[in-house]
C-alpha positions as CSV (number, residue, x, y, z in Angstrom):
1,X,-5.1,8.0,-20.1
2,X,-4.6,4.9,-17.9
3,X,-1.0,5.8,-17.6
4,X,-1.3,9.7,-17.1
5,X,-4.0,9.0,-14.3
6,X,-5.8,12.1,-15.5
7,X,-2.8,14.1,-16.7
8,X,-1.7,14.8,-20.1
9,X,0.7,13.7,-23.0
10,X,1.9,14.0,-26.3
11,X,3.5,11.9,-29.3
12,X,6.7,13.2,-30.4
13,X,7.6,10.5,-33.3
14,X,6.0,8.1,-35.5
15,X,7.7,5.6,-37.5
16,X,6.3,2.7,-39.6
17,X,8.1,-0.6,-40.7
18,X,5.5,-1.9,-43.0
19,X,1.7,-1.0,-43.8
20,X,-0.4,-1.1,-40.5
21,X,2.7,-1.7,-38.7
22,X,4.0,1.4,-36.9
23,X,5.3,2.8,-33.5
24,X,4.8,5.9,-31.7
25,X,6.7,7.2,-28.8
26,X,6.3,10.4,-26.7
27,X,5.9,11.4,-23.0
28,X,2.8,11.6,-20.4
29,X,2.7,13.4,-17.3
30,X,0.9,12.7,-14.0
31,X,0.9,14.8,-10.9
32,X,4.3,13.5,-9.8
33,X,6.4,12.5,-13.0
34,X,6.8,13.0,-16.7
35,X,7.5,9.5,-18.3
36,X,8.2,8.3,-21.7
37,X,5.7,5.9,-23.5
38,X,5.6,3.6,-26.4
39,X,2.5,2.6,-28.6
40,X,2.5,0.1,-31.4
41,X,0.2,-0.4,-34.2
42,X,0.0,-4.2,-35.4
43,X,-1.9,-5.3,-38.7
44,X,-3.7,-1.8,-38.6
45,X,-5.0,-1.7,-35.0
46,X,-3.3,0.4,-32.3
47,X,-2.3,-1.2,-29.1
48,X,-2.5,0.1,-25.6
49,X,0.3,2.5,-24.8
50,X,2.8,1.2,-22.4
51,X,5.7,2.7,-20.4
52,X,9.0,2.2,-22.1
53,X,10.4,-0.8,-20.2
54,X,12.8,-0.3,-17.7
55,X,12.9,3.6,-18.1
56,X,11.1,4.1,-14.7
57,X,14.0,2.7,-12.8
58,X,16.3,4.9,-14.6
59,X,14.2,8.2,-14.3
60,X,14.6,8.7,-10.4
61,X,14.4,12.5,-11.3
62,X,10.9,12.2,-12.8
63,X,11.3,13.5,-16.2
64,X,11.7,11.5,-19.3
65,X,10.6,11.4,-22.9
66,X,10.8,9.5,-26.1
67,X,12.0,11.9,-28.7
68,X,12.6,9.8,-31.5
69,X,11.3,6.4,-33.2
70,X,12.7,4.5,-36.0
71,X,11.1,1.1,-37.4
72,X,13.3,-0.8,-39.8
73,X,10.7,-3.5,-40.4
74,X,7.4,-4.8,-38.6
75,X,8.0,-5.3,-35.2
76,X,11.6,-4.2,-35.2
77,X,12.1,-0.6,-34.1
78,X,14.6,1.6,-32.1
79,X,13.6,4.6,-29.9
80,X,15.6,7.1,-27.9
81,X,15.3,10.1,-25.8
82,X,16.1,11.3,-22.3
83,X,15.4,10.9,-18.7
84,X,16.7,12.5,-15.5
85,X,18.9,10.6,-12.7
86,X,18.5,10.9,-9.0
87,X,20.7,14.1,-9.3
88,X,18.2,15.4,-11.7
89,X,20.8,15.4,-14.3
90,X,19.6,14.8,-18.0
91,X,20.7,11.5,-19.5
92,X,20.4,9.8,-23.0
93,X,18.8,6.4,-23.5
94,X,17.9,3.8,-26.2
95,X,15.5,1.1,-26.2
96,X,15.0,-1.8,-29.0
97,X,11.8,-3.7,-30.0
98,X,12.9,-7.2,-31.6
99,X,10.1,-9.1,-33.3
100,X,7.4,-7.4,-31.4
101,X,8.8,-7.3,-28.0
102,X,10.5,-4.3,-26.5
103,X,13.5,-4.8,-24.5
104,X,14.8,-2.7,-21.4
105,X,16.0,0.8,-21.8
106,X,19.6,1.5,-21.2
107,X,21.8,4.5,-20.8
108,X,23.7,5.3,-24.0
109,X,26.9,3.3,-23.7
110,X,30.2,5.8,-23.1
111,X,28.1,9.2,-22.4
112,X,29.6,9.3,-18.9
113,X,33.2,9.0,-20.3
114,X,32.2,11.9,-22.8
115,X,31.5,14.0,-20.1
116,X,34.2,13.2,-17.8
117,X,34.7,11.2,-14.8
118,X,33.1,8.1,-16.3
119,X,29.8,9.0,-14.5
120,X,27.3,11.0,-16.6
121,X,26.6,14.4,-15.0
122,X,25.4,16.7,-18.0
123,X,22.5,17.3,-20.0
124,X,22.5,14.4,-22.4
125,X,19.7,13.6,-24.8
126,X,19.0,11.8,-28.0
127,X,17.2,13.9,-30.5
128,X,17.1,11.5,-33.4
129,X,17.3,7.6,-34.3
130,X,17.5,5.9,-37.5
131,X,17.4,2.1,-38.3
132,X,18.6,0.8,-41.7
133,X,17.7,-2.7,-40.8
134,X,16.6,-4.9,-37.7
135,X,19.5,-4.2,-35.2
136,X,21.3,-1.8,-37.3
137,X,20.9,1.7,-36.2
138,X,22.3,5.0,-35.5
139,X,21.5,7.9,-33.0
140,X,22.6,11.4,-32.1
141,X,22.0,14.2,-29.9
142,X,23.9,16.4,-27.3
143,X,25.6,16.1,-24.2
144,X,27.3,18.5,-21.6
145,X,30.9,18.6,-20.8
146,X,31.7,22.3,-19.8
147,X,29.4,23.3,-22.9
148,X,27.1,21.5,-25.1
149,X,28.5,18.9,-27.4
150,X,27.3,16.7,-30.4
151,X,27.5,13.0,-30.3
152,X,26.6,10.0,-32.5
153,X,26.3,6.2,-31.5
154,X,25.7,3.1,-33.7
155,X,24.0,-0.3,-33.0
156,X,25.3,-3.1,-35.1
157,X,23.5,-6.4,-34.9
158,X,21.4,-5.6,-32.1
159,X,24.2,-4.3,-29.8
160,X,24.6,-0.6,-28.9
161,X,28.5,0.6,-29.2
162,X,29.9,3.4,-27.4
163,X,28.9,7.0,-28.2
164,X,31.5,9.1,-29.7
165,X,32.0,12.9,-30.2
166,X,31.3,13.9,-33.6
167,X,34.5,13.9,-35.2
168,X,36.1,17.3,-36.3
169,X,33.8,19.4,-34.4
170,X,36.7,21.0,-32.5
171,X,37.7,22.8,-35.8
172,X,34.1,24.0,-36.2
173,X,33.1,24.9,-32.7
174,X,36.7,26.2,-31.5
175,X,36.5,23.7,-28.7
176,X,34.4,25.8,-26.5
177,X,31.3,26.7,-28.5
178,X,27.9,24.8,-28.3
179,X,27.0,21.9,-30.7
180,X,24.2,19.4,-31.2
181,X,23.0,16.9,-33.5
182,X,19.3,17.4,-34.5
183,X,19.0,14.6,-37.2
184,X,20.4,11.2,-38.2
185,X,19.4,9.2,-41.2
186,X,20.7,5.8,-42.5
187,X,20.9,4.8,-46.1
188,X,22.1,1.2,-45.2
189,X,23.7,-0.2,-42.2
190,X,26.7,1.5,-41.3
191,X,26.2,4.3,-43.8
192,X,24.5,7.1,-42.2
193,X,24.7,11.0,-42.1
194,X,24.0,13.5,-39.2
195,X,23.3,17.2,-39.1
196,X,23.0,19.9,-36.7
197,X,24.8,23.1,-35.8
198,X,28.2,24.1,-34.3
199,X,28.9,27.5,-32.7
200,X,31.9,29.6,-33.0
201,X,30.9,33.1,-32.7
202,X,27.8,32.1,-34.5
203,X,25.9,29.1,-35.2
204,X,26.8,27.1,-38.4
205,X,25.2,24.2,-40.0
206,X,27.3,20.9,-40.1
207,X,27.1,17.5,-41.7
208,X,28.8,14.2,-40.5
209,X,28.8,11.2,-43.0
210,X,29.4,7.6,-41.8
211,X,30.9,5.2,-44.2
212,X,31.1,1.5,-43.8
213,X,30.7,1.8,-40.0
214,X,33.0,4.8,-39.5
215,X,32.1,8.3,-38.9
216,X,34.0,10.9,-40.7
217,X,35.1,14.5,-40.1
218,X,32.1,17.0,-39.6
219,X,32.4,19.8,-42.1
220,X,30.1,22.9,-42.6
221,X,27.6,22.4,-45.2
222,X,29.4,23.5,-48.4
223,X,28.3,26.7,-49.4
224,X,26.3,27.7,-46.3
225,X,28.8,30.1,-44.9
226,X,28.4,32.0,-48.1
227,X,24.8,32.4,-47.6
228,X,24.8,32.9,-43.6
229,X,25.4,36.3,-42.2
230,X,24.3,35.2,-38.8
231,X,23.3,31.9,-37.5
232,X,22.4,28.7,-39.5
233,X,21.5,24.9,-38.6
234,X,20.7,21.6,-40.2
235,X,17.3,20.6,-38.9
236,X,16.5,17.7,-40.9
237,X,18.7,14.6,-42.8
238,X,17.4,12.0,-44.9
239,X,19.5,9.4,-46.8
240,X,17.8,7.4,-49.5
241,X,21.1,5.2,-49.9
242,X,24.6,5.0,-48.8
243,X,26.0,8.3,-49.8
244,X,23.0,9.7,-51.3
245,X,21.3,12.2,-48.8
246,X,19.6,15.6,-48.6
247,X,19.6,18.0,-45.7
248,X,17.8,21.2,-44.9
249,X,17.4,24.0,-42.4
250,X,17.8,27.7,-42.1
251,X,20.3,30.5,-42.2
252,X,20.3,34.3,-41.2
253,X,20.5,37.1,-43.8
254,X,20.8,39.9,-41.1
255,X,17.4,41.3,-42.3
256,X,15.6,37.9,-42.1
257,X,16.2,34.3,-42.4
258,X,15.7,32.0,-45.4
259,X,15.6,28.0,-45.8
260,X,18.3,26.1,-47.4
261,X,18.8,22.6,-49.0
262,X,22.0,20.6,-49.9
263,X,22.4,17.4,-51.3
264,X,25.1,14.5,-51.3
265,X,25.6,12.5,-54.3
266,X,28.2,9.4,-54.1
267,X,29.1,10.6,-50.7
268,X,30.1,14.0,-51.6
269,X,28.1,17.0,-50.4
270,X,27.2,19.4,-53.0
271,X,26.7,23.3,-52.1
272,X,23.6,24.6,-50.1
273,X,21.1,26.7,-52.1
274,X,18.4,28.8,-51.1
275,X,15.1,26.9,-51.3
276,X,14.3,27.9,-55.1
277,X,10.9,30.0,-55.4
278,X,10.5,30.6,-51.7
279,X,11.6,34.4,-51.9
280,X,9.0,34.9,-54.4
281,X,6.5,33.6,-51.9
282,X,8.0,35.3,-48.9
283,X,7.2,38.8,-50.0
284,X,7.4,40.3,-46.6
285,X,11.1,39.3,-46.2
286,X,10.4,37.5,-43.0
287,X,12.0,34.3,-41.9
288,X,12.0,30.8,-43.3
289,X,13.1,27.1,-42.3
290,X,13.2,23.7,-43.7
291,X,11.9,21.6,-41.0
292,X,11.7,18.1,-42.6
293,X,13.2,16.4,-45.5
294,X,12.4,13.0,-46.8
295,X,14.5,10.9,-49.7
296,X,12.8,7.9,-51.1
297,X,15.5,7.4,-53.8
298,X,18.5,9.0,-55.0
299,X,17.9,12.3,-56.3
300,X,14.3,12.3,-55.4
301,X,13.3,14.3,-52.3
302,X,10.9,16.2,-50.8
303,X,11.1,19.0,-48.0
304,X,8.7,21.1,-46.0
305,X,8.7,23.8,-43.7
306,X,7.5,27.4,-42.9
307,X,8.2,31.0,-44.1
308,X,6.8,34.3,-42.6
309,X,5.6,37.1,-44.6
310,X,6.5,39.6,-41.9
311,X,9.8,39.9,-39.8
312,X,7.7,39.9,-36.7
313,X,6.5,36.4,-37.5
314,X,2.8,37.5,-37.5
315,X,2.1,35.6,-40.5
316,X,3.5,32.2,-41.4
317,X,2.7,29.8,-44.4
318,X,3.3,26.2,-45.1
319,X,5.4,25.1,-48.2
320,X,6.7,22.2,-49.8
321,X,9.4,21.7,-52.5
322,X,10.7,18.6,-54.3
323,X,13.7,17.5,-55.9
324,X,13.3,15.2,-58.9
325,X,16.1,13.6,-60.8
326,X,18.6,15.6,-59.0
327,X,17.1,19.1,-59.7
328,X,15.1,21.0,-57.0
329,X,11.8,22.6,-58.4
330,X,10.1,25.7,-56.8
331,X,8.6,26.0,-53.5
332,X,4.7,26.0,-53.5
333,X,2.4,26.8,-50.7
334,X,0.4,23.7,-49.6
335,X,-2.6,23.6,-51.9
336,X,-6.0,24.0,-50.2
337,X,-4.3,25.1,-46.9
338,X,-5.5,28.9,-47.2
339,X,-9.0,27.7,-47.1
340,X,-8.4,26.3,-43.6
341,X,-5.8,28.7,-42.1
342,X,-7.9,31.8,-42.2
343,X,-5.5,33.3,-39.8
344,X,-2.5,32.7,-41.8
345,X,-0.4,30.9,-39.2
346,X,0.5,27.7,-40.9
347,X,3.6,25.4,-41.2
348,X,4.8,22.0,-42.3
349,X,6.4,20.1,-39.5
350,X,6.9,16.6,-40.9
351,X,7.2,15.1,-44.4
352,X,7.5,11.3,-45.3
353,X,7.6,9.9,-48.9
354,X,7.3,6.1,-49.7
355,X,8.7,6.5,-53.2
356,X,9.4,9.3,-55.8
357,X,6.2,11.6,-56.0
358,X,4.1,9.8,-53.2
359,X,4.5,11.7,-50.1
360,X,2.5,13.0,-47.3
361,X,3.1,16.0,-45.1
362,X,1.6,17.2,-41.8
363,X,1.6,20.4,-39.8
364,X,-0.5,22.9,-38.2
365,X,-2.7,25.8,-39.0
366,X,-4.9,28.5,-37.1
367,X,-8.6,29.0,-37.4
368,X,-11.2,30.8,-35.3
369,X,-8.8,31.1,-32.5
370,X,-7.7,27.4,-32.4
371,X,-4.6,25.7,-33.6
372,X,-5.4,22.6,-35.5
373,X,-3.6,19.9,-37.5
374,X,-3.7,19.2,-41.3
375,X,-2.5,16.4,-43.6
376,X,-1.8,16.8,-47.3
377,X,-0.8,13.9,-49.7
378,X,1.1,13.6,-52.9
379,X,0.4,11.1,-55.7
380,X,2.4,10.4,-58.8
381,X,4.1,13.9,-58.2
382,X,0.8,15.8,-57.9
383,X,-0.1,17.4,-54.4
384,X,-3.8,17.3,-53.3
385,X,-5.5,19.6,-51.3
386,X,-4.7,19.9,-47.5
387,X,-7.4,18.6,-45.2
388,X,-8.2,18.8,-41.4
389,X,-6.9,15.6,-39.7
390,X,-10.0,13.6,-39.4
391,X,-11.5,13.7,-35.9
392,X,-8.9,15.9,-34.4
393,X,-10.9,19.0,-33.9
394,X,-13.4,17.0,-31.8
395,X,-10.7,15.9,-29.3
396,X,-9.1,19.5,-29.7
397,X,-11.8,21.3,-27.8
398,X,-9.5,24.0,-26.3
399,X,-7.8,24.5,-29.7
400,X,-4.0,23.7,-29.3
401,X,-3.0,20.8,-31.5
402,X,0.6,19.9,-32.7
403,X,1.5,17.3,-35.1
404,X,5.2,16.8,-35.1
405,X,5.5,13.5,-37.0
406,X,4.2,11.4,-40.2
407,X,5.6,8.1,-41.5
408,X,4.7,6.5,-44.9
409,X,5.7,3.0,-46.2
410,X,3.8,2.8,-49.4
411,X,1.4,4.9,-51.4
412,X,-1.6,5.8,-48.8
413,X,-0.2,3.9,-45.8
414,X,0.8,6.4,-43.3
415,X,0.7,7.3,-39.7
416,X,1.0,10.5,-37.7
417,X,1.0,11.6,-34.2
418,X,1.0,14.5,-31.8
419,X,-0.9,16.2,-29.2
420,X,-4.2,18.1,-28.6
421,X,-5.7,20.1,-25.8
422,X,-9.3,19.0,-24.6
423,X,-9.8,18.4,-20.9
424,X,-6.1,18.6,-20.5
425,X,-3.4,17.8,-23.1
426,X,-3.8,14.2,-24.9
427,X,-1.6,12.3,-27.2
428,X,-3.2,11.1,-30.6
429,X,-2.3,8.9,-33.4
430,X,-4.1,8.6,-36.8
431,X,-3.6,6.3,-39.6
432,X,-4.2,6.5,-43.6
433,X,-4.8,3.6,-45.7
434,X,-5.5,5.1,-49.2
């Protein structure tokens, strides 16, 4: 509130380096500008939100946001997002925390050269950041050079390198279609994966894999083209270790849409499959999407998302699905959510697992004319019942809450964040300790 001067704000991303030591980022708005902020939790206590250091000097156009935060350990995090320059063009930035002290935000190195002319003039932004260890991170997003294109950039030993266009995308987008990275995840330093979409007549989901610090060629998710009759995209990537990853997203069947998952083993991507059991839940033949995937160990992942029981999108339902020992089980409705979600407008927005069978998922539901937030936890492979996020309804007096992010570092030690609408919009964080 002190930063926003009576305006509003929201948390976009939360990440925890250890129990009780987390970071959250997002944006707040005053009457004049939209600015990015960071808030940190130290030893279980949330500190006062601060402006991202140095971002105000870059944000001459008055529109900035932290889109993604990743913490490798307590007090060692990275964040990224976008700002607008004096010509009101969008630019991508990164900022690091070292030993509990945030450095100065900087424009992603090399973006200007990608966009042409050495000066960034397009719509550049970071959508995802992932840190494998302190000072060793990767980020990805989009920039404009005649059309939207996808980029990745690495940090090595605390120094951000030069952004590169995702290798191989020309073969996927024909050199003239739009593309973007939606999600990045690093299993270890220099071993990461990125996913998003590339357009060549239609959108197709792609993955690109980095090995020992070198990004390989982007490929269509194997098997996805056979499923996809329209548009498809990768929305979430998670890597448990080098070469062991999973992705999730959506594809079009020309009569609706379905959700898919695909996994990589020893650096080799397997074929995409429709989320098992989801068709039995989605009896209305509507749309579906995996919005979030989390893999705590190789072959053990959890995904969550939404399916619609009508093509009009009138009713939506939140689901979770788990991979155990390399085999995906059947999707299930989030237990207990139907008691909260009487208007049948629920969805899972984020999943985080600290170990196999120990996860948390957050999202939204609709009740009595209000959109509220929920959390549900899994312990030893068994999901509990969804509950309303404690205290959020009291803040959310005008009924428009969103919960885009959750992060867990050990069983029961999680943090989540989002926004609500009370006397204006507000940003919130919440921690779980058991």
